N, C-alpha and C positions, 0 to 999 in steps of 0.2 A: 313622228310628231314629237316624241318625247325629246328629241334633241333639235326641236324648232328653235331658232333662236328668237327671243321675243325683244321688244323695244328697249328693255333694260340692259341689254348686252348679250354678247354670244355665250356667256357661261350660263344664263338664265333659261328655263325651259317651261314649255307649258305643262299644265297638270294633266294627269291621265283622266280625271274627271270630264275636262274640258273636252279631251279627244273622243272619249267614249259617248258623251252626249252629242257631239256633233254626227259620230257615226250612226247613233240611234235615230237621229233625226232623218238622216239620208235614208236608212233602212226603211223607216215608216213611210216617207214620201215615195219610195219605189213600191213598197207593198201595197200602198192605196192605188197607185196607177195601175199596176197589175191585176187587182182586184176589180177595179172599175171597168177596165177593158177586156177581161177574160170573157168567154161565152158562158162559163159556168162560175158564177161569182162565189160559190159555196167552197170551191177549192182554190188554193194558191199555188198547188203544184202543177207543172206543165207535163201533160201525158203525151207520149208519142202513139199516133194512131196506129201504127202496124206492129207494135210489140206488146208483150204481156206486161201487167203490173209488176210482177216479181223481177223481170228483167230490169225494169228501169229503177226499182229499189235498190238494185245491186250497186248503184253508182249515185253521185250527187246530182240532183236534178238541175241545179243552177249553180254555176260558179261565176262569180263576179269579182274580177281582180284588176289592180292597176298594175299592168305589166311594164317591164322594160321595153325599150323600143323594138328589140329584136324578138320578143315573145309573141306567140300566135294569139288569135283572137279568142273570145270565150266561146265555149261549146254549147250546142244546145241539147236538150233532153234526148233527141232522136240519135244524136251521134253517139252518147254514152250508152243508150240502149242497144244500138247497132253493134257496138264494139263488145258488149256484153254476151250478145247471141252467139251461139255456136255457129261454124261455117255451114252445117246442114240446115240449120233454122234459116239462115239467110238465104241460101239456095232456094228452100222451100217457099218462103215469103216472097222472094223477088225483091226488085229494087224498092226502097222506101218510097212511100206515096206521100207528097205534099199536098196537104189539105188547105183549105181557106183558113180553119181554124189555127193551123200551125204557123200559117204566114201571119196571122193576126198576133199570135203569141211571141213570134220573132221580132216583129215590130216593137211589141211592148217591151221586149227584153233591151232592146237598143234604146228605147225611151227611157226606161229605168237606168241604164248606163248613162246616159247623158244628163238625167236628173241628178244622180250621185255626184258626177263631177261638178255640176253646177252649183249642187250644195256645198261641197267642200270648199270650192273655189271662193265662193261669196263669203262663207264664214272666216277662212284664213285670211282673206284680204281685210275683213274687219278687224281681225286681231292686230295684224301689222302689215301696213301697205307695202313696206320697202322689202320685206323677208322674200327669200328665194328657198324653193322646196327642192330638196335632193329626190328625185324620183325613183332611184335605185340605189342600192347599197353596192359599193364597189367590192366590200368584203365578202359578202354572202350572195350577192347577186339575187336576192328574193324581192318580192313586192312590198311596198311599204304598207298597204292596207289589203287584206285579204278578208272577203266576205262570203260565206258558204251557206245556203238554204238547204236545210236536210231534206230526207225524203218522206217526212211527214209534215202535214200543213200545220200541225199544232207546235212543231218543233221550234224552239227559241233560236234566233239568228245568233251565230258564233262569229264574234268580232276579234280577230287577233291583231293586236297592235305590235308591229315589228319595227324596233328601233334601229335606226341606221348605225348608230354607235353604241358599242357595248360599255355599260357604265355599271359599276359594282354597286351594291346596296350601301356598301360602307361610304363610297363617294356621294351618293345622292342625299344620304341622311346624315352628312357630316354636320357635327354641330359646332356652332362658332360663338365665341365668347360675346355676349351682348355688350355693345359699346356704351360709354357713358353719355354720348351725344349721337345724334342722327347724321351729323355732318361733321366728321373727323378733320376735314380740311376746310372747314367753312371760313369765311372772313371774320365772323364774330370771334371765333376761338384765336384765330391768327391775331386779330387786333387785342384782345385780352392778353394773350401772351406777351406781345411787344409791350404792352402798357406795364404789366408786371415786371418784365425785365427792366424797364426804365426806373421803375419805382426802387427796384432793389440795386440800383447803381450800375446799370450796364452802360458804358461810354458809347459815344457816337461811333457808327461802325461804317466802313466803306462798302458793305454788303446788306442785303435785305432779305426777308424770308418770303419765298414764293412756292406754289406748287409746281412741281417739275415733272409730273407724270407718274410712271409706275413706282419710282422710289419715293413717292410721297413729297415731303417739303424738301427744300434745298436753299442754301444761300446763293443768291445772285448779286453780281456786281452792280451797285447803282452809281459808281464813278470810276474813272480810269485806276486799275491797280496794276503797279509796275512790280517785276520781279524783285523779291526782297522785302516788299511792304508788308506790314502788319494787316492781313485781310480779316483776321477775327481775333477779338481780344475780350477776355471774360475775367473780371476781378475775382479776387480770393473769396469775398463775401457771397459769391454765387456757387461755389463749388459745395457739391454735395458729399462729404468724406464721412470717415467714421466718426471723427470729433464732431462734425456738423450735426449727425444723426442723434448723438447722445444728448445734445442740447435741444433738438427740436420735438424729439417723441416724449411720451408720457414718462415722467421720473421712475415709475416703477419698472416700465420696459426698459429703460436706460440702465437701471440697477440691475436686471437680469442679464443684460448683455456684457456688462462688465464683470459680473461674477462669474459667469460661465465662459468669459473670453471666447464668444462666437467669432468666427471667421469673418473677413471685411466683406466678402459676397454675401453671407447670411445676413449681416448687418444691413447692408443696403436693400436686400431684399425685404426685409422686416420694415424698413423706412417707406418702401413703395406701397406695401399693403396697408401700413397704417394711414399714409397720405390718401391711398385709393379709398379707404374706408371713410375717412372723414369728408372727402369730396362727394362720395355716393350718398353719405347721409345727410348732405348740405349743412355740415357744420362749419365753423370758422376754420379755414386751412390756408396757411401762408402759401402752400406750394399747389394750390387748387389748379390754376391756369397751367402749370407745368405738367401735371398729371394729365389734364384733358388734351394736352398737345402731344402725348405719346400715343403710339399705335396701338390698336387691340390686338394686332397679330404682327409678328416679325418674319414669319416664314422660317425661323430657325429650327433645328432638328429636336429641339425640346417639344415642339408642337406637332410632330409627325405621329409618334406612337411606334412601338416596337414591330408591328408588322409592316408598317410603310418602310422602315428602315430596311428590314430583311428583304423586301420586294424591291427596292430602288438602289440599295447599296450592296447587294450581295457579291462578295468576292473583292470588293474594293477595299484598299488599305485603310480608308477612312471609316469603314463600317465599324471596326474595333472602336474607334475614337467616338463615334456617334454612340454606340452602347454605353462607353464608359461615361461621356457626358450625362447621359440619362440617368445611369446609376449613382452618379454624385448628386444630382440634383434631386432625385427621390430620396437618398438618405437625408438631405437637407430639409425636404418637404415634410418626411416623417417626423423629424426632429421638432420642427417649428410648429406643426399641426398638433403635437402632444403637448408641448411646453408653454407656447405663446398664449393661447386662450385662458391660462391660469393668471397671467399677469396683464394682458392686453384689455383697454377699455372696449374693444370691438372684437370679441372673440369668434363670432361667427364668420369673419371675413377671412380666417386662416383655413381657407380650402385649398384642394389640390389644383383647382383652376386657377385660383388668383395667386397662389405662390409660384406655379410654373409660368404663369405670365410675367410675374416679378423678375424671375430668372432669366427668362428670354430677353426682357428688356435689358437686363445687365449685359448678357452675352454680345448683344448688339450695340450697346452704347457706353459701357464702362470703359475708363481709360486709365491705364497706368502712367503716372508722370515720374518718369525716370529721373528728372531734375529735382523733384521734390522727394527724394528717399523713396521712389516706388509707390507713391499714394495712389490707392485706387479712389477714383472720382467719377460721379456723373456730373457732367458740366451742361448745364443748360445753355440754349443757343449755340455753343460750339458742337454739341451732338446733332445739330441738324445738317452739318458738313457731310456730304457724300462722298463715297470712294471712288478713285480713278487708279487704274493699274500704272499709269505712266507717272504719276505723281510720286516724289521721293521724299518729301517732307511730312513731319508730322506734328500733332498739337502736343505742346509740352510747356512746362512752367518756365518763365523768364524773369529771374530775380530783379533785374533792371526794370523791368516793366511792372512787377508786382502783380503779375496776372498770367494766365494760360493764354498763350499766342500761337497763332499759326501765320507763318509767313509764306507767302505766295512763290511757287517754285518758277512761275513764268508770269508774263503779262496778261490781264483781263480786260477786256473792253466792257462798256456799259451793257448790262443785259446778259453777260455770259455766267454761267454757273461756275462757281469757285469749288473746286475740289480738294480734297485731303486725301493721305494715304493711311489706310487702317493697318498698314504693314506689308512685307513681301509675302502675302499668303497666297496659297494654291486656290483653285477654283473649288477643290472639295472643302478646304478650311472655310472660305467664304460663305459656302452654302451651309455648313453646319452652325456657324455662328451667326451669320447676317442674313440668311435666307436668299441670297442671290448668286448668280453666276455671270461674270463679266461675257459678253457675247463675242467681242473681238478678241480671237485667239492669238493674233499677232501681237497685239499690245500685251496681253497677259502672259505670253510664252515665256518671258524672263522670270515670272514668279511660279510658275507651274513646277511641281515636284510631286513624287510619288515615293512614299517610305517602303524601302526593302529591307526585311528583317533577316538578318544572318545571326547564326548562334553555333556555339561549339556542340559537336555531337556528343551527347552523354555516354555512348558507348565507346567513344575513342579511349583507347589506353592511356593517351596523354592529355585527356580532358582537363585534368585539374591543373597541371602546369600551363596549359595554353590559356584556361580562363585566368590564372592569376597574372600571366605575363599581359595579358589584355587590359585587365583591370589596372596594372601598373602604368599604363600609357594612356588611361583615360577612356577605355571602351568597355562597355557592359556585354554582357551575353544572356539573352539575345540583344543585339544591337541594331537599331534602325537607320538606314542610310537614305537620305533624301535623293533621290534620282533626279535628274533634270534631263530636258531633251538634248541639250548640245554639251554636257560635260558629265564627268563622273565625280562623285563626292570624295573629298579627301579621306584617305584612310581606307577607301572600300577595298582595293586591291591588296594591300598590305594584310587587312583582316582576313580577306579570303585565304592569302597565302598561309597564314598561321593555320586556318582550319583544315587545309588539305595537306600540309605537311607531315611527313613520317620521317623521323629521324632514322639515319642509316645504322647507327650504333645504338639506337632504342635507348638514348640518355635524355633526361630532362635538360640537361645543359645544352644540348643542340638546339631545342625549342628556345631556350632564354638566349642563346646566341643569335638566332635567327630573329627573334623579336627586337633585340637592340640593332641589328643591322638594318631592318625595316624602319623602325619608328624613330630611332635616334640618328643613325647616321645616313639614313636614306639610301642606303645601298641597293644594288640590282641583284636579283637572284637569277639562277639558270633559267634558260628559255622553257625547259619541260615543266618545271615548277610553275612558272608564271603562267603557262597555258592552262595548266590544270585550275589554278585559282580563278582564270578568267572564264573557263567552262563552268565553274561552280557558280559564279554569277549569272551565266547565261542560263542554266538550268533553273536557278531560282526565279529568274524573271520570268520564263516560260510557265512555270508552275503557278505563279500568281494570275497570269492570264488566263489560265484554264479555269480558276475559281470564279471567274465572272459569270454572271447569269446571261444567256443569250450570246449574241455575235454583235461585232461592231456594225455589220450591215443593218441588224435590227435597230441599234441605236440611232443610225443616221435615218432610216425610215420614219422614226420618232420626230426627229427634228425636221424633216423635209418640209412639211408644210408651214411649220413655224418660221423657219429661216425667211421664208418669202414675205411673211407678214410683219416683221419686225424691222424697225429701221435700226441703222448701224448703231446708234448711240444707246439704244435700250438694252437692258439686261434681262436674263431669264429669271424671274423672280419665283421663288419657291411657292409662296402663298397663291400664286396665279396658276403654275403649272410645274408641279413636283416632277413629274415623269420627264419633261423637256429639261429641266435644270440637271436632275441626276444623269441623264443621257449624256449632257456635255461633259460632266464630270468624267463619266466613264471613258467617253472617247478620248480625252486628254490623257488620262492615265494609260490608257492602252497604248496609246502612240508613244509615250515615254517608255514604257516596258518593252515594247516590241523594238524600238530602236536601240534601247541599251542590250537587249538580247542579241539583235543583228550585228552589232558593231564591237561588243566588248572583246571579241577574240582577236580585233586588230590593235597591236601595240601603237603607242603614240607616234613611233618613227617607223611606221609601216612604209611609207613612201621612200624613205631614205634606204630601207632595208631591200626593197625590190630594185631600186636604181643600182644598188651594188652587188645584186645577185645575178648569178649566171642565167641568161634567159633559157637556156635548156632545162635548167631545174626550178624555174619560177613555180611552175603548177604543182611541184611537190611541196611547196610552202604550205603549211595548214591555214595561213593567213590570206592565201589568194583565192578569192571566190570570184 
């Protein structure tokens, strides 16, 4: 009953209080029937005529259960008393005697069962007419409802509500930030936002704003858009940059930002909190309708908490990135909470909740305009564009247009949603920053990558010269190489070769000569050294695979029911289902690591080597598997 889907959607549940009230009502009806039809109205317990009272008390008198289809029928009191008696007692007493009183009691028991079933059916039908009840749990195989009457008439009924699905207390009591409006995607908010954009000078657009499902709002073509056409255009006066913030916030706040030289991210977060406060206090605010258009939750890793990161990303290379993002934001929150209330006109709004929301908005919406000196900006209207892994064009500043523009990379018909690229980001990167994972793995495959960290062994006798040579050629130690499904990153094998190399004459000049040969002259090394380097990469890939929590099969089981219910164009959203989104990331990372580990021992020209090798010695080749 706790996991019964209500009319509001599959994520909402009936309350425990409602379930207990229904169970109590059914028990009262059953008890009244038993009492009214029993030959002895003073006793609710059923006594077996041929056994002693002590024997009957050794086991439950009446057990009423909703059994799975294969389970046995409820047992009577005589059955339990007979099983409790010793073989000698059963032999002396002979076969049980079925009296007329026991026949009445048996009929009464079945009448009570029917009454319980009817009561629950009517109540559940009243709560939701089209709901479906799962009568048994595939995981535990236990009953959904178990009712037992004890051996004493005065004993209170024991009602055990067994949930079909296990939910942690943290998930059931998860607190959500209260929205500024009850309908974040309502027509009134949409209309006010569009009116505000027009008042601020947004030109006519070939797209319009519509609700597109899980992703929230999106820009949909309202006329034919050809490849290369400007699909979205935002003039400079609408851009929210550092300079704009200093003009819009309170002068004391602007002076504090300038004196302390706050980073751009911190400045934009301060702007969002200031505008949020003005909107919530119903003060005059230029950006009120933009603030109301923003989501209250983004699903980014900033909203997860450290425990969820450890549960969902354990062993993944992006786990460290998730902790680093949270640590950086926590440092910013601590500073702003301490300093901003002394200069802000709304000090009470500088709370961890509001600041974390502001940084989550920035992580999912801020854009670095490379053609405008790398300026960080929030871009109202353009930030409504959603991401697609197949798109290869981005939002950027165009000097000729005097605006931020997005040019379509393909043609769009009327009614089609227009997509932009957030960059060649992997599923893990999209999940951490934007709170979603693309469902179509084939379309996303070109962007998938997993970071593999390699470093010089500090115990190596030549660790110093190896580190120096790697730094001279642009490689740090440790260095992270982005592995992909169908290619090795540049410099991976050369780096690994330096790590495994042991000079024959034990001189530093030999290491320097090898580094020059590998990185500058792109020369080849002997086969034995190359094989050792490849095996080092293979070993590191398998070590990363061992750090993951659980197995790939368990991740597939998490996704099995979800894949069938989601259409091909939908994404796994973190705010809706973090376990499913994280399972997708883990599976795709495992696939890359496993394929790299399985194929790294094969040199690029392995087919040519095999064709030119004597067939009698081919199986002696370490690459022939």
